C-alpha positions as CSV (number, residue, x, y, z in Angstrom):
1,M,6.4,-54.8,3.4
2,A,3.3,-55.7,5.3
3,V,1.8,-53.7,8.1
4,V,1.4,-55.7,11.3
5,T,-1.9,-55.1,12.9
6,S,-1.7,-55.3,16.6
7,G,-4.7,-53.6,18.0
8,R,-2.8,-50.4,18.2
9,P,-4.0,-47.1,16.7
10,A,-3.8,-46.8,12.9
11,L,-1.4,-43.9,13.4
12,E,0.6,-43.2,16.6
13,A,3.3,-40.6,17.4
14,K,5.2,-40.7,20.6
15,D,7.1,-37.7,22.0
16,L,8.3,-36.3,18.7
17,Y,11.1,-33.8,18.7
18,R,12.6,-32.1,15.7
19,F,15.4,-29.6,15.7
20,F,16.8,-27.5,12.9
21,R,20.2,-25.9,13.1
22,S,21.7,-23.0,11.1
23,G,25.1,-22.1,12.4
24,E,24.8,-21.4,16.1
25,D,21.0,-20.9,15.8
26,E,18.7,-23.8,16.7
27,T,14.9,-24.0,16.0
28,L,12.8,-26.3,18.0
29,A,10.1,-27.3,15.5
30,L,8.5,-30.1,17.5
31,R,8.8,-30.4,21.3
32,G,7.5,-33.7,22.5
33,V,4.3,-34.0,20.4
34,S,2.3,-37.2,20.9
35,L,-1.0,-38.1,19.2
36,T,-3.0,-41.1,18.0
37,V,-5.6,-41.5,15.2
38,E,-7.8,-44.6,15.3
39,S,-9.2,-46.4,12.3
40,G,-12.4,-44.6,11.2
41,E,-11.5,-41.3,12.9
42,I,-10.9,-37.9,11.5
43,L,-8.4,-35.8,13.5
44,A,-7.9,-32.1,12.7
45,V,-4.5,-30.4,13.6
46,T,-4.6,-26.7,13.8
47,G,-2.3,-23.9,14.8
48,P,-0.7,-20.7,13.5
49,S,2.0,-20.5,10.9
50,G,5.3,-21.7,12.4
51,S,3.6,-23.9,15.1
52,G,5.1,-27.1,13.7
53,K,2.2,-28.5,11.6
54,S,4.2,-29.0,8.4
55,T,7.1,-30.6,10.3
56,L,4.7,-32.9,12.1
57,L,3.1,-34.0,8.9
58,A,6.4,-34.7,7.3
59,C,7.5,-36.8,10.3
60,L,4.2,-38.7,10.3
61,A,4.5,-39.5,6.6
62,G,8.1,-40.6,6.9
63,L,9.3,-37.8,4.7
64,D,11.4,-36.5,7.5
65,E,12.9,-38.1,10.5
66,P,12.3,-36.9,14.1
67,D,15.3,-36.3,16.3
68,G,13.5,-37.9,19.1
69,G,10.4,-40.1,19.5
70,S,8.8,-42.5,17.1
71,V,6.0,-42.9,14.6
72,F,4.0,-46.1,14.1
73,V,1.5,-47.0,11.4
74,S,-0.8,-49.9,12.4
75,G,1.8,-51.0,14.9
76,T,4.7,-50.9,12.5
77,R,7.4,-48.4,13.2
78,M,7.8,-45.8,10.5
79,S,10.6,-43.7,12.0
80,H,14.2,-44.5,12.4
81,R,14.4,-46.7,9.3
82,S,16.2,-46.3,6.1
83,E,14.8,-43.9,3.5
84,G,13.9,-46.8,1.3
85,E,12.0,-48.6,4.0
86,R,10.1,-45.5,4.9
87,A,9.2,-44.9,1.3
88,A,8.0,-48.5,0.8
89,L,5.9,-48.3,3.9
90,R,4.5,-44.9,3.0
91,A,3.6,-46.0,-0.6
92,R,1.7,-49.0,0.5
93,H,0.0,-47.8,3.7
94,I,-0.2,-44.0,3.7
95,G,-2.2,-41.7,1.3
96,M,-1.2,-38.1,1.1
97,L,-3.4,-35.2,-0.1
98,F,-2.0,-31.8,-0.7
99,Q,-3.6,-28.4,-1.2
100,S,-2.2,-28.1,-4.7
101,A,-3.5,-31.6,-5.6
102,N,-1.0,-34.3,-6.0
103,L,-1.3,-34.8,-9.8
104,I,1.2,-35.1,-12.6
105,G,0.2,-32.7,-15.3
106,H,1.0,-34.7,-18.5
107,L,-0.9,-37.8,-17.2
108,S,-4.6,-38.4,-17.3
109,V,-6.5,-38.8,-14.0
110,E,-6.6,-42.5,-14.4
111,Q,-2.9,-42.7,-15.2
112,N,-2.1,-40.7,-12.1
113,V,-4.0,-43.3,-10.1
114,R,-2.3,-46.2,-11.8
115,L,1.1,-44.6,-11.2
116,A,0.4,-44.4,-7.5
117,Q,-0.6,-48.0,-7.5
118,R,2.5,-49.1,-9.4
119,I,4.8,-47.4,-6.9
120,A,3.1,-49.3,-4.1
121,S,3.3,-52.7,-6.0
122,G,0.7,-54.4,-3.9
123,D,-2.9,-55.6,-4.2
124,T,-4.9,-52.4,-5.1
125,P,-8.5,-51.6,-6.1
126,L,-9.3,-51.1,-9.8
127,P,-8.5,-47.4,-10.8
128,E,-12.1,-47.2,-12.2
129,S,-13.4,-48.1,-8.8
130,V,-11.3,-45.5,-7.0
131,L,-12.4,-42.8,-9.5
132,D,-16.1,-43.8,-9.1
133,Q,-15.7,-43.4,-5.3
134,V,-14.8,-39.7,-5.7
135,G,-17.3,-39.1,-8.5
136,L,-14.8,-38.8,-11.3
137,G,-15.4,-42.0,-13.4
138,H,-16.5,-39.8,-16.3
139,R,-13.2,-37.8,-16.1
140,A,-10.8,-40.7,-16.2
141,A,-9.2,-39.7,-19.5
142,S,-8.9,-36.0,-18.6
143,R,-5.7,-34.3,-17.7
144,P,-5.4,-32.1,-14.6
145,S,-5.5,-28.9,-16.7
146,Q,-8.9,-29.9,-18.0
147,L,-10.4,-30.2,-14.5
148,S,-12.2,-27.7,-12.5
149,G,-10.8,-26.8,-9.0
150,G,-13.3,-29.1,-7.3
151,E,-12.6,-32.0,-9.8
152,A,-8.8,-31.5,-9.3
153,A,-9.3,-31.8,-5.5
154,R,-11.2,-35.0,-5.9
155,A,-8.7,-36.3,-8.4
156,G,-5.9,-35.6,-5.8
157,L,-8.0,-37.5,-3.3
158,A,-8.3,-40.5,-5.7
159,V,-4.5,-40.6,-6.0
160,A,-4.2,-40.5,-2.2
161,L,-6.7,-43.3,-1.9
162,A,-5.3,-45.4,-4.8
163,N,-3.9,-48.1,-2.5
164,N,-6.7,-48.2,0.0
165,P,-4.4,-46.8,2.7
166,A,-4.7,-47.4,6.4
167,V,-3.9,-43.7,7.0
168,L,-4.7,-40.6,5.0
169,L,-2.7,-37.4,5.7
170,A,-4.1,-34.2,4.3
171,D,-2.3,-30.9,4.2
172,E,-4.7,-27.9,3.9
173,P,-6.8,-29.9,1.3
174,T,-9.6,-27.4,1.2
175,G,-7.6,-24.2,1.3
176,E,-8.3,-23.1,-2.3
177,L,-11.8,-24.5,-2.6
178,D,-15.2,-22.7,-2.4
179,G,-17.6,-23.6,0.4
180,A,-19.7,-26.0,-1.6
181,T,-16.7,-27.9,-3.0
182,E,-15.0,-27.9,0.5
183,R,-18.1,-29.6,1.9
184,R,-18.2,-32.2,-0.8
185,L,-14.5,-33.1,-0.2
186,L,-15.1,-33.3,3.5
187,D,-18.1,-35.6,2.8
188,L,-15.7,-37.9,0.8
189,L,-13.2,-37.9,3.7
190,R,-15.9,-38.8,6.1
191,S,-17.1,-41.7,3.8
192,H,-13.6,-43.1,3.6
193,A,-13.2,-42.8,7.4
194,A,-16.4,-44.8,7.7
195,R,-14.7,-47.5,5.7
196,G,-11.9,-47.7,8.3
197,C,-9.4,-45.2,7.1
198,A,-7.7,-43.1,9.8
199,V,-7.7,-39.4,8.6
200,L,-5.5,-36.6,9.8
201,V,-6.1,-33.2,8.4
202,V,-3.8,-30.2,8.9
203,S,-6.1,-27.1,8.3
204,H,-7.0,-23.6,9.2
205,S,-10.6,-24.2,8.1
206,D,-13.4,-23.8,10.6
207,D,-15.5,-26.3,8.5
208,V,-12.7,-28.9,8.7
209,V,-12.6,-28.4,12.5
210,A,-16.3,-28.7,12.8
211,R,-16.4,-32.0,10.9
212,A,-13.5,-33.6,12.7
213,D,-14.0,-36.1,15.5
214,R,-11.2,-34.6,17.5
215,V,-9.0,-31.5,17.2
216,I,-5.4,-30.9,18.3
217,A,-3.9,-27.4,18.4
218,L,-0.2,-26.9,18.0
219,S,1.6,-23.9,19.5
220,D,5.4,-23.4,19.3
221,G,5.9,-27.1,18.5
222,R,3.8,-28.4,21.4
223,V,0.3,-29.7,21.7
224,A,-1.6,-26.8,23.3
225,S,-3.6,-27.6,26.5
């Protein structure tokens, strides 16, 4: 499933709405959110708990479907497709980095990278090259439990970048890291943005906000003015 490049932003959301219903109660999680992220750009999304950040990230990744509006990745529509189509598009063109590090515990670091590449089933860089990019070539055979917190964060980033994605979505990736490790991870995100990756980071961190090219604040499901 190839991404069609059309001169549009790497990631684009148009008027996203998301409603959750429980009995007669209705929660408006997203209320017309629009944003773009260009190739090579880092966008930080901030906001208090309950502002819609997690719902937005899920819709951008194709893990959830918006009730209104659309999401595009490099000009290809992600939203309003079958779950299988969204999964294929996500596996090939979107990398995801989570606070808890997206690693499978019984696999080595290299095996985690290879698994992400096998799911995508496309042309991918050598796992050794990906691990070298994040400074973990010497830890390829290690399991997640054998890594320090900073190494685990970088290993999670290696998995997210395994398929050289057009878009990287990161959810509080530095929330459990010390200051020095956070800065190193942000340096890695910047270096991959410099290679043309569009990076969107959901975070409460002042350092993430300071290093971003642009910042969007959410409040009650809307982009705050």
